[in-house]
Phi, psi and omega in degrees: 000138179270116180282132180210103184296341179276353176269122186296342180264357182286136180301337180295339177297322180294318178299317180298320178300319182290313185295323185276353185274118183292328182291325176300313181299317183290322179294313180298319178296321181291331181267001185299320186278317185200170177290141182219158177268168183302314182298322178296316180298318182294324178290324183282327183263093183296136175091349181276136178276164179299319180296315182293320179295320178298315180297318181295316180296320179296319181292318179293325176294319179295325179280353180085012182273323183243141176254129180251123182240126181252128179258138180282086180218171178237115355288164181302141180248125181236130179235150180238142177210162176281146180287155179282344182300329181299327181295330182290342180271342182301315179300337179299327181301323183292338182271351180273115184276066179216169175284181186309307182292326178295319177297318181298319179295321178297318180293327175298318178297318178297319179300318180297317180295316180294323179297318178295320179295321179293318182292332179269004176083012182276337174230150186286332183203161177272126176285155175285156183249163181303153178281164184305318184295336182292341181279345178053050179282128179252121180289132180289147180277131179290128178251113183275145173291146175301153183308314182297320180293321177302314181296319180295322180296313182291321181292343176283348178276142176310138188305325183289344179259359185285329187310314183294327180287322176293324178298316179296318181296312185285329188251355173052051177244172181285147178304320181297329179288324177292318180297326184270354183297134180248160181298327180289346180276001181238125183256013181103341179217346184221133174263130173259106184265108181214019179230168179199185176230146174215123182053042178069012179252125179291140180235147177270040177200154175278176181300322182268352182083001182271157174252129185244129172264110187246110178296139179289131174284131186302327181295343181276341187307317179300333183281343173295316179295321178298317180294317179297318179295321179297313181295320180294317181296330181263006179064032183272125175246110186211151175272354178281143182292319179246134179220146175283149180280163185295143174093003180275173179056043176065027178086000180285152180291131178255004185248109185295337180239150186301322184286355178261001179278157180307137183301320183300316182292326180289323177294322180296320180291321182286338182279000000 
C-alpha cells in the first residue's frame, strides 16, 4: 500500500489526528501516574468539556490506549487507566539505531502499520505507544552568525530588498510576521505585531495568538525610506509595510489583491 497523508482514505490520516489532538496528549499525561475516574480527569485537565473528554476517552479506548473499567456499585463507578501493552513497546526504542526524532519517526511508521492491521482485522487491538519523554529528544541549540557575518550576508542582497531583512535582524520577529506587517501597524515609533501568514494565507493573528508591541530600533529608520522609495518607484499601492518590486518571481503576480498590484499595470489593463 502506498502511504499518502494527503489522501483522505490513507490510514496515516488517523495517526495524524491522534498525534495532533491536544486532548489525547493531556488525557494520556493525566493517566500516566495512576488510574483515575472521569471527574478527576475533568478537574485536572483545564478547559475540557464533558462531551470532549467523553469522546477522547472513547477514542483512546478504541485504539487500545486506555482501559475503561466499570464496577457494579450504586452509583456506578467507572475508572480509566493506560493499558499495559504500551510498556511492551518501550524496549523497541532501544533497538532503533537513531537519535530521538529518528526513533519517533520509526515508531510513527510502526503505529501506522499496526493501525492498518487492526482495521483489517489482523490484530485484535491497537497497543499503546511510548510517551514523548521516552524518545529522549534533545532540542538543538541555535547557533547565531557573528554580527559582522550577519551584516555581510544582508548587505550582499540588492539594496531595495534589504529592508525586510534588517527589520527581522533588529526586531527579532518571525518572517511570517514581517510579511504580514501593514503600514497601519506602525505609528512612527512602535510596531504592533499581530498578524501572520500560514500556507501563503494572511492571518489576523500571530503564530502564538499574542500581540506584540515592538519598539522600532533607530538603526532601522533609514530602511523605511528605502522601502517607501522602492514602492513609489514601482507604482505599488499596498497596505503591506514590505512589498516585492514588479517583475519578480519570474513575472508571476506577487500581489494577492488587485489593489496591491503596481498602479502602472492596472492602468494599462483598464486602458
